C-alpha positions in Angstrom: -0.1 11.8 -12.9 -3.6 14.3 -12.5 -3.4 15.7 -8.5 -6.3 14.5 -6.4 -6.3 10.8 -9.1 -4.2 7.6 -8.0 -3.1 4.2 -9.7 -4.9 1.2 -8.5 -2.6 -1.8 -8.2 -3.0 -5.5 -8.2 -3.6 -6.2 -4.7 -5.5 -3.5 -3.6 -8.4 -4.6 -5.1 -11.2 -6.7 -3.1 -13.1 -8.4 -6.1 -10.6 -11.6 -5.0 -13.6 -11.8 -2.0 -16.7 -13.8 -2.6 -18.5 -11.6 -0.7 -19.0 -8.2 1.4 -19.1 -9.9 4.4 -15.9 -12.0 4.2 -14.5 -8.8 2.9 -15.1 -7.2 5.7 -13.9 -10.0 8.2 -10.5 -10.0 6.4 -8.8 -7.8 8.3 -9.7 -9.6 11.4 -8.4 -13.1 9.8 -4.4 -12.2 10.6 -5.3 -11.6 14.6 -7.5 -14.7 14.5 -4.4 -16.8 12.9 -1.6 -15.4 15.7 -3.9 -16.6 18.1 -3.7 -19.9 16.9 -0.6 -20.2 16.4 -0.3 -20.6 12.4 2.5 -20.1 11.0 2.7 -21.1 7.4 0.9 -22.4 4.8 1.5 -24.9 2.4 -0.2 -25.3 -1.5 -0.7 -29.2 -2.5 -1.5 -30.0 -6.3 -2.5 -33.3 -6.5 -0.8 -34.8 -10.2 -2.3 -38.4 -10.1 0.6 -41.0 -11.0 3.6 -38.5 -10.0 5.0 -39.2 -6.4 6.9 -36.8 -4.5 9.0 -36.4 -0.8 6.4 -34.9 1.1 7.2 -32.2 4.2 8.6 -34.3 7.2 5.5 -33.1 9.4 3.0 -33.9 6.8 1.1 -37.0 8.1 -1.1 -37.7 4.4 0.1 -39.9 2.1 2.5 -38.4 -0.6 1.7 -39.8 -3.4 0.2 -37.8 -6.1 1.5 -34.5 -4.2 3.2 -31.8 -5.3 4.4 -28.3 -4.3 2.4 -25.6 -6.2 4.9 -23.1 -8.6 3.1 -20.7 -10.8 4.9 -18.3 -12.9 8.1 -19.1 -11.6 7.4 -18.0 -7.5 7.0 -21.1 -5.0 4.4 -20.9 -3.0 5.6 -23.2 0.0 6.0 -21.9 3.7 4.3 -19.4 3.0 2.9 -16.5 5.5 -0.4 -15.8 6.4 -0.1 -11.8 5.5 0.8 -13.3 2.0 -2.3 -15.3 1.5 -4.3 -11.6 0.3 -1.5 -11.3 -2.8 -1.6 -15.2 -4.5 -5.2 -15.4 -4.4 -6.1 -14.6 -7.5 -2.7 -16.3 -8.5 -3.8 -19.8 -7.1 -7.2 -19.6 -8.7 -5.8 -18.5 -11.8 -3.7 -21.9 -11.8 -6.7 -23.9 -11.5 -8.7 -22.4 -13.8 -6.1 -22.9 -16.0 -4.5 -26.1 -15.6 -8.0 -27.9 -14.5 -6.3 -29.6 -11.5 -8.5 -32.7 -10.6 -8.2 -31.3 -6.4 -6.7 -29.3 -4.9 -5.0 -29.4 -1.1 -4.5 -26.1 0.7 -2.4 -27.6 4.4 -2.2 -25.1 7.1 0.3 -26.0 9.9 0.5 -24.6 13.0 2.5 -25.6 16.3 -0.2 -28.5 17.4 -2.5 -28.6 14.2 -2.4 -29.2 10.4 -6.0 -28.4 8.7 -5.9 -30.3 5.4 -8.5 -28.3 3.1 -10.3 -29.3 -0.6 -11.0 -26.7 -2.4 -10.9 -25.3 -6.0 -9.8 -21.7 -4.5 -9.4 -19.9 -2.2 -12.4 -18.0 -2.0 -13.6 -21.1 -0.4 -11.4 -21.5 2.1 -11.3 -17.8 3.5 -15.4 -18.9 3.8 -13.9 -21.7 5.4 -12.2 -20.0 7.8 -14.8 -16.9 8.4 -17.2 -20.1 9.3 -14.5 -22.0 11.0 -14.1 -18.8 13.3 -18.4 -18.1 14.0 -18.1 -21.8 15.6 -20.4 -23.2 13.4 -19.0 -26.6 11.5 -17.9 -29.5 12.8 -16.6 -32.8 11.0 -17.1 -36.3 11.7 -14.7 -39.2 10.4 -15.2 -42.4 11.3 -18.1 -41.5 14.3 -16.3 -39.0 15.8 -15.6 -35.3 16.1 -12.3 -34.5 14.7 -12.3 -30.6 15.2 -14.5 -28.3 17.0 -15.0 -24.7 17.0 -15.7 -21.9 20.0 -15.0 -18.7 19.4 -11.2 -18.8 18.7 -10.9 -22.3 21.5 -9.4 -24.3 18.9 -9.9 -27.9 20.3 -7.5 -31.1 17.7 -8.1 -34.3 18.8 -6.5 -35.8 15.6 -3.4 -34.4 13.5 -5.1 -33.6 10.7 -9.0 -32.7 9.3 -10.1 -32.7 5.5 -13.6 -31.5 4.3 -15.1 -30.5 1.0 -17.1 -27.8 0.0 -18.5 -26.5 -3.0 -19.1 -22.9 -4.4 -22.9 -22.6 -3.3 -22.4 -24.2 0.2 -19.5 -22.4 1.1 -21.9 -19.0 0.1 -25.1 -20.4 2.0 -22.4 -20.9 4.9 -21.5 -17.3 4.8 -24.8 -16.0 4.9 -26.5 -18.2 7.0 -24.4 -17.6 10.0 -23.3 -13.8 9.6 -25.2 -12.5 12.0 -24.0 -15.0 14.8 -20.4 -14.9 13.2 -20.1 -10.9 13.7 -21.7 -11.2 17.2 -19.6 -13.3 18.2 -16.0 -11.8 16.5 -17.4 -8.4 18.3 -16.7 -10.5 21.6 -13.7 -12.3 21.5 -10.6 -10.0 23.4 -8.3 -10.2 20.1 -10.6 -8.6 17.6 -11.7 -5.2 19.6 -9.8 -3.3 17.8 -11.8 -4.6 14.6 -15.5 -4.0 16.2 -15.5 -0.6 14.7 -15.2 -1.9 11.0 -17.3 -4.9 11.3 -20.3 -2.9 12.9 -20.5 -1.3 9.4 -22.1 -4.2 7.7 -24.8 -6.2 8.7 -26.4 -9.0 7.1 -28.6 -8.9 4.7 -29.9 -11.2 1.8 -29.0 -11.3 -1.5 -30.7 -11.3 -4.8 -29.3 -13.8 -6.4 -30.2 -16.1 -3.7 -30.7 -20.0 -3.2 -34.4 -21.2 -4.3 -37.3 -20.9 -1.7 -34.8 -18.0 0.1 -34.6 -15.1 -2.3 -36.1 -13.4 -5.3 -36.0 -14.6 -8.7 -35.5 -12.4 -11.8 -38.6 -11.2 -13.1 -38.5 -10.0 -16.8 -41.2 -7.5 -16.0 -38.8 -5.7 -13.8 -35.8 -5.5 -16.2 -35.1 -1.5 -17.7 -35.1 -2.3 -20.9 -36.5 -0.2 -23.7 -37.4 -2.3 -26.6 -40.1 -2.7 -29.7 -39.1 0.9 -31.1 -40.3 1.4 -34.6 -37.3 2.0 -37.2 -38.9 5.5 -37.8 -38.0 5.7 -34.0 -34.9 4.2 -34.6 -33.8 6.8 -37.1 -35.0 9.6 -34.9 -32.8 8.3 -32.5 -29.3 8.4 -34.2 -30.2 10.8 -37.2 -30.3 9.8 -40.7 -31.2 7.1 -42.4 -28.2 6.6 -44.2 -25.9 6.2 -41.0 -28.1 3.1 -39.9 -26.3 0.7 -41.9 -25.1 -2.0 -39.3 -27.2 -4.8 -38.1 -25.7 -5.3 -35.0 -26.2 -0.7 -34.7 -30.1 -1.2 -35.8 -30.4 -4.5 -33.5 -28.7 -3.3 -30.1 -31.2 -0.7 -30.6 -34.2 -2.1 -31.5 -33.9 -4.5 -28.9 -33.1 -2.1 -26.1 -29.3 -3.3 -25.7 -28.1 0.4 -26.2 -29.7 4.0 -26.2 -28.0 7.0 -27.9 -26.7 9.4 -25.4 -24.6 12.3 -27.8 -23.2 11.5 -31.7 -20.7 8.4 -31.0 -21.7 8.0 -27.4 -24.1 5.3 -25.8 -26.0 4.0 -23.0 -25.0 0.7 -21.8 -28.6 -1.2 -20.8 -28.5 -4.2 -18.4 -28.3 -6.7 -20.8 -25.0 -5.2 -22.2 -23.3 -4.7 -19.2 -23.7 -8.5 -17.9 -22.4 -9.4 -21.6 -19.5 -7.0 -21.1 -19.3 -7.8 -17.9 -18.8 -11.8 -18.8 -16.5 -10.7 -21.8 -14.1 -9.2 -19.6 -14.3 -12.2 -17.0 -12.8 -14.1 -20.0 -10.5 -11.6 -20.6 -9.2 -11.5 -17.0 -9.0 -15.7 -17.3 -6.8 -15.3 -20.4 -4.6 -12.3 -19.5 -4.0 -13.3 -15.7 -3.3 -17.4 -17.8 0.0 -15.7 -19.0 1.0 -13.8 -15.7 -0.9 -10.1 -16.3 -1.7 -8.3 -13.1 -4.6 -6.2 -13.2 -4.0 -2.0 -13.1 -6.3 1.1 -13.5 -4.9 4.1 -14.6 -6.5 7.6 -14.6 -8.5 8.6 -17.9 -7.9 12.2 -17.7 -3.4 12.4 -19.0 -1.2 15.0 -18.4 -0.3 17.0 -21.5 3.6 17.0 -20.9 3.6 13.3 -21.0 2.2 13.4 -24.5 4.4 16.3 -25.4 6.9 14.1 -24.1 6.7 11.8 -27.3 5.3 14.5 -29.2 1.9 12.3 -29.7 0.2 16.0 -28.4 0.6 17.0 -31.6 0.9 13.8 -34.2 -2.4 13.0 -32.7 -3.9 15.7 -34.3 -7.4 16.3 -33.3 -8.6 13.3 -32.1 -7.4 13.6 -29.1 -9.7 15.0 -26.4 -8.2 17.8 -25.4 -9.2 20.3 -22.2 -7.8 22.7 -19.6 -8.2 23.2 -15.5 -9.1 25.9 -14.0 -5.8 26.2 -13.6 -4.9 26.2 -17.1 -3.4 22.9 -16.7 -3.6 21.0 -20.0 -4.9 17.6 -20.1 -5.8 15.0 -22.9 -8.6 11.9 -22.3 -6.5 9.0 -23.3 -7.1 6.9 -26.2 -4.5 4.7 -25.1 -2.5 4.6 -21.8 1.7 4.1 -23.4 2.6 7.0 -22.0 1.4 7.2 -18.3 2.6 3.6 -17.8 5.4 4.0 -19.2 6.0 6.6 -16.7 4.8 4.6 -13.7 6.9 2.2 -14.0 10.2 4.2 -14.9 9.5 5.9 -11.2 10.0 2.3 -9.9 13.9 3.0 -9.8 15.0 -0.4 -8.1 14.1 -2.4 -10.6 16.0 -5.9 -11.4 15.8 -8.6 -14.2 14.7 -10.9 -11.7 11.7 -9.4 -11.4 11.0 -9.2 -15.4 8.5 -9.4 -17.2 5.7 -7.2 -16.0 2.1 -7.7 -18.1 0.0 -4.9 -16.4 -3.3 -3.9 -18.3 -6.4 -2.7 -17.5 -10.1 -2.6 -18.7 -11.5 1.4 -18.9 -12.8 3.6 -21.3 -11.3 5.1 -23.7 -12.0 8.4 -25.9 -11.4 9.7 -29.3 -12.7 12.6 -31.1 -13.5 10.5 -34.6 -14.8 13.0 -37.3 -17.8 10.8 -38.3 -19.0 8.2 -35.7 -20.8 5.5 -37.0 -22.0 1.6 -36.7 -23.1 2.2 -32.9 -20.7 0.7 -30.4 -18.5 -0.7 -33.7 -17.1 3.2 -34.3 -17.6 5.6 -31.7 -16.2 8.8 -29.4 -16.1 6.9 -26.2 -15.7 3.2 -25.6 -14.1 0.1 -23.5 -10.9 -1.5 -24.2 -8.4 -3.3 -22.5 -4.8 -2.5 -23.1 -1.9 -4.5 -21.8 1.9 -3.2 -21.4 4.7 -5.7 -21.3 8.4 -4.8 -20.1 10.8 -7.3 -20.6 14.7 -7.5 -20.1 15.9 -8.1 -23.8 14.4 -8.1 -27.1 14.7 -11.9 -27.3 12.1 -11.9 -23.8 9.9 -9.4 -25.3 9.1 -11.3 -28.7 8.4 -14.4 -27.0 6.2 -12.3 -24.3 4.9 -10.9 -27.7 3.6 -14.8 -29.2 2.6 -15.5 -25.7 -0.4 -12.5 -25.5 -1.3 -13.0 -30.0 -1.7 -16.7 -28.6 -4.5 -15.5 -25.7 -6.2 -13.7 -28.0 -6.4 -16.3 -30.3 -7.6 -18.5 -27.6 -10.0 -15.7 -26.2 -11.8 -15.6 -30.0 -11.8 -19.2 -29.9 -13.9 -19.4 -26.8 -15.9 -17.1 -27.6 -16.6 -19.2 -30.7 -15.4 -16.3 -33.2 -12.9 -16.9 -36.5 -10.7 -13.9 -36.3 -8.2 -14.2 -38.1 -4.2 -12.6 -37.3 -2.9 -10.4 -40.0 -0.2 -8.4 -40.4 -0.8 -4.2 -39.9 0.8 -0.7 -39.6 1.9 0.6 -36.6 0.3 3.8 -37.2 0.6 6.5 -34.6 1.3 4.1 -31.7 5.1 3.1 -33.3 7.0 0.1 -32.8 8.5 -2.5 -35.0 5.8 -5.4 -35.5 2.5 -4.9 -35.8 -0.4 -7.3 -36.2 -4.2 -7.0 -35.9 -7.1 -9.6 -35.0 -10.0 -9.0 -37.6 -13.2 -10.8 -37.8 -14.1 -11.1 -41.6 -17.9 -9.3 -42.1 -19.0 -7.2 -44.9 -19.5 -4.0 -43.2 -15.7 -3.8 -41.8 -13.5 -1.1 -42.4 -10.1 -2.7 -43.2 -9.7 -4.1 -46.4 -7.6 -7.7 -46.2 -5.9 -9.9 -48.0 -5.6 -13.3 -47.9 -3.1 -16.2 -49.4 -5.1 -20.1 -49.2 -2.1 -21.4 -49.9 0.1 -20.4 -47.0 -2.2 -18.5 -44.7 -0.4 -14.8 -45.3 -2.9 -12.3 -44.2 -2.1 -8.5 -44.2 -3.8 -5.2 -44.4 -4.0 -3.8 -47.4 -2.5 -0.3 -46.5 0.8 -2.3 -45.7 1.6 -3.5 -49.3 1.7 -1.6 -52.2 -2.3 -0.8 -53.9 -0.7 -3.1 -56.9 0.5 -5.7 -55.6 -1.9 -9.0 -56.8 0.5 -11.7 -55.5 1.3 -13.1 -51.7 5.1 -11.8 -51.2 5.7 -14.9 -49.3 4.8 -17.9 -52.0 3.6 -15.4 -54.5 0.7 -17.4 -54.6 -3.0 -15.4 -55.6 -4.6 -12.9 -52.8 -8.1 -13.2 -52.2 -9.6 -10.1 -50.4 -12.0 -9.4 -48.1 -13.6 -7.2 -45.6 -12.8 -7.3 -41.7 -13.4 -5.8 -38.0 -10.2 -4.9 -35.9 -10.9 -6.4 -33.0 -7.7 -6.4 -31.1 -4.4 -5.5 -31.7 -0.4 -5.6 -30.9 2.5 -3.8 -31.6 6.3 -4.2 -30.3 7.2 -1.5 -29.1 11.2 -2.0 -28.5 12.4 0.9 -26.4 10.3 4.0 -28.0 8.7 4.6 -24.7 11.2 3.4 -22.3 13.9 5.5 -23.5 12.0 9.1 -23.5 11.0 8.4 -20.0 13.6 6.3 -19.0 12.0 3.5 -17.7 15.3 1.3 -16.6 15.8 -2.3 -14.8 19.0 -3.4 -13.5 20.7 -6.1 -15.7 22.6 -9.5 -14.9 25.6 -7.7 -15.1 24.0 -5.2 -12.5 24.2 -2.5 -15.0 20.8 -0.1 -15.8 19.0 -1.6 -19.0 16.0 -0.2 -21.0 13.0 -2.5 -20.7 11.8 -3.5 -24.2 8.6 -2.7 -24.5 5.0 -4.2 -26.3 1.4 -2.8 -26.3 -2.1 -5.3 -26.8 -5.1 -3.7 -27.1 -9.0 -5.2 -27.6 -12.1 -3.7 -28.2 -14.4 -4.3 -25.2 -17.7 -3.0 -26.2 -16.8 -3.4 -29.9 -16.1 -7.1 -29.9 -19.6 -7.2 -28.4 -21.4 -5.4 -31.6 -19.0 -7.5 -33.7 -20.1 -11.0 -32.3 -24.1 -9.5 -32.6 -22.6 -8.2 -36.3 -21.5 -11.8 -37.0 -23.7 -14.1 -35.6 -27.5 -12.3 -35.5 -30.2 -13.0 -37.7 -31.4 -9.9 -39.7 -33.9 -9.9 -37.2 -33.1 -12.2 -34.0 -30.1 -11.3 -31.6 -27.6 -14.0 -30.9 -24.7 -13.8 -28.7 -21.6 -15.8 -27.7 -22.5 -18.3 -25.3 -20.7 -17.7 -23.0 -21.6 -13.7 -23.0 -25.7 -14.5 -23.2 -26.8 -11.7 -20.8 -29.2 -14.5 -19.2 -28.9 -18.3 -19.9 -32.5 -19.4 -19.6 -35.4 -17.6 -19.9 -39.0 -19.6 -18.3 -42.3 -18.9 -20.1 -45.2 -20.0 -18.0 -48.9 -20.1 -19.6 -51.0 -17.1 -20.6 -53.3 -16.1 -17.5 -56.7 -17.2 -18.0 -55.4 -19.8 -20.1 -56.5 -23.4 -20.6 -52.4 -24.4 -19.8 -53.4 -21.7 -16.7 -52.4 -24.6 -14.7 -48.8 -25.1 -15.6 -47.8 -22.0 -13.9 -46.8 -23.4 -11.0 -45.1 -26.3 -12.7 -42.8 -23.1 -14.2 -42.2 -21.6 -10.5 -41.4 -25.3 -9.8 -38.8 -25.8 -12.6 -37.2 -22.6 -11.7 -36.5 -23.5 -8.7 -35.4 -27.3 -9.7 -32.6 -25.5 -12.0 -31.1 -22.9 -10.0 -30.9 -25.4 -6.8 -29.7 -28.8 -9.3 -27.4 -26.5 -11.7 -25.7 -23.9 -9.5 -23.5 -22.0 -12.0 -27.0 -20.8 -13.6 -28.0 -19.5 -10.4 -28.4 -15.3 -11.7 -28.8 -16.8 -14.9 -32.5 -17.5 -14.9 -35.4 -15.6 -16.0 -39.0 -15.7 -15.6 -41.5 -13.8 -18.1 -43.9 -13.3 -16.2 -45.6 -11.0 -18.3 -48.8 -13.7 -18.1 -50.8 -10.9 -19.3 -49.2 -11.7 -23.2 -49.7 -14.9 -25.1 -47.3 -17.7 -25.2 -46.2 -16.9 -28.8 -45.8 -13.3 -28.2 -43.0 -14.1 -25.5 -41.7 -16.7 -27.5 -41.1 -13.9 -30.1 -39.5 -11.4 -27.8 -37.5 -14.5 -26.4 -36.2 -15.4 -30.1 -35.0 -11.8 -30.5 -32.8 -11.4 -27.3 -31.1 -14.3 -27.7 -31.6 -16.1 -25.0 -29.3 -19.3 -25.7 -32.3 -21.3 -23.8 -35.9 -20.9 -23.7 -38.2 -23.2 -22.0 -42.3 -22.9 -22.2 -44.8 -24.6 -19.8 -47.6 -25.2 -22.0 -50.0 -27.7 -22.2 -47.4 -30.8 -22.2 -46.9 -29.7 -19.0 -50.1 -31.2 -17.9 -49.1 -34.6 -18.6 -48.0 -37.2 -16.7 -44.8 -37.0 -16.7 -44.8 -33.0 -17.3 -42.8 -32.6 -20.7 -41.2 -28.7 -21.1 -40.9 -27.5 -24.6 -37.1 -26.2 -25.0 -36.0 -24.3 -27.9 -32.2 -24.3 -28.1 -31.3 -20.8 -30.0 -27.8 -21.3 -31.0 -28.5 -24.5 -32.7 -32.3 -24.0 -33.6 -33.4 -27.1 -32.4 -36.8 -27.6 -30.2 -37.1 -30.7 -27.6 -39.7 -31.4 -25.7 -38.1 -33.1 -22.0 -39.1 -33.9 -18.2 -37.8 -32.4 -15.5 -34.8 -34.4 -15.3 -34.0 -33.9 -19.3 -33.7 -30.2 -18.3 -31.8 -30.2 -15.5 -29.8 -32.2 -17.5 -29.1 -30.8 -21.0 -28.9 -26.9 -18.9 -26.1 -28.9 -16.5 -23.6 -29.1 -19.9 -23.8 -25.5 -20.3 -20.7 -23.4 -19.5 -21.0 -19.6 -17.9 -18.1 -17.6 -16.5 
């Protein structure tokens, strides 16, 4: 590893906590838990119709409860120091299993709490509120638990409540100032006071309606309305601008050229990419993936060990530091991850498989960058590396990841095909590409309609016209490669001596696989496939903003409806909590509704809501454009809320 650079391991990431204030108070929680004499935690998941024997100390019903197991790990009888490590695992389980509700039981010396939640994020927020003495609950008209500082009085054996994600967030924010004051005053937390003093309560940008700012289009940094000649001057020769996604993303202010093959990603694109990364995280963590972060700067000796320093040729971006030591900017990380795993000398077969992945910038010195984000010199990629104990286990992992890729593209509404591919410079024994069929694609593919055989043409004899599997005719098409998978065997583990102790107590080489997804390429390819010639269209889950609300023009006959548009904004963000931060108000009221609707259509918001003449009716009706279906309907406020309540976000 390069001097001064370190890996970020999964447990060190702070993103599992809902708010910065909650993260700030995390170091205090173990101290508070010890003061409450809480010894262990048990997690249950309700499974209707399933009856199990509950633990002896459990006084609640046993029917429909079972101990939660994830990835072969038993999560019963956990100590609180382990809470941080399992938070992501628990949340990922809930997302995957869609359990009706979950029970977290905290068992101490004198009390048991029963807490229902979709995620442990809410439980942590709940504990923060409890520390601050801000929450009371009543069952049957009497208080069952009160909190004053850290003095807990329990009048009955268990406590039950339910918070929504919006409720826990508002509770945390509303009580934070008093909470910090109380925590600093507690003797048990004196050692944490310095850290707590660094955090002062403040308003969030996306607050509850009426408490925070609305998202205004006029404040968005988005250079747009570029003429064709301006776009060409930015990109160079007119012949290079042959890709629809490239042209639209430039014209709509989604990207801006920085240098050949490198782009500034502007706010709308960054929001879409962050959503895509969240979907990728969900799919990877569902199959047991653990997220890491490796340096982009990779020492030359790692690449010389695998002989790829020379075989990669001029595509490898190389540099020297002031001491003359050679590095490259990694296009991929097989060497780095294998060296990392090889440095762990006490691995057991019981710990495998490892599925380690990252989402980072990659670099490749393309001889002729083109097509915008489809082929550049700098790009974002998700790369996963797996380590198994046997070839059979590695093949199962390979199938598992391929299925996760298929699930990902299905969720995005992209019709990708998995094709047989060449192993190329990465090497290995088996390789497949996930291709999105489109005319602008650079890869030539063949597909058999009869037996569903598919392959990249580079893997077949150029003279072959029939399917090698069923001898039927082959259909040729073009595609954009958006994913690539490799079964590597021991190609890299043998070089770096990445070993584990097998079931017989002997050292064995790990069987490896590597799996890539082009993050920025998926975005551009989706726009290429879904968009019209003049208007951007996004996969529903990735739209930067789900709703654009257009009030009437200032000074028009419908100007009185502007107030109704503002009220509707508040109602949407209040009644449909998943759309908080997803609704944009086009406050450019110096423009006509028609001009703003045209802009909204080009940018591809899934829902455009217009407060025009019919908004002044009794009851008010709003014009709703459903961009992805082409429907236009007039709905009351209740109808709008019902429609938007069905929107899925990540």
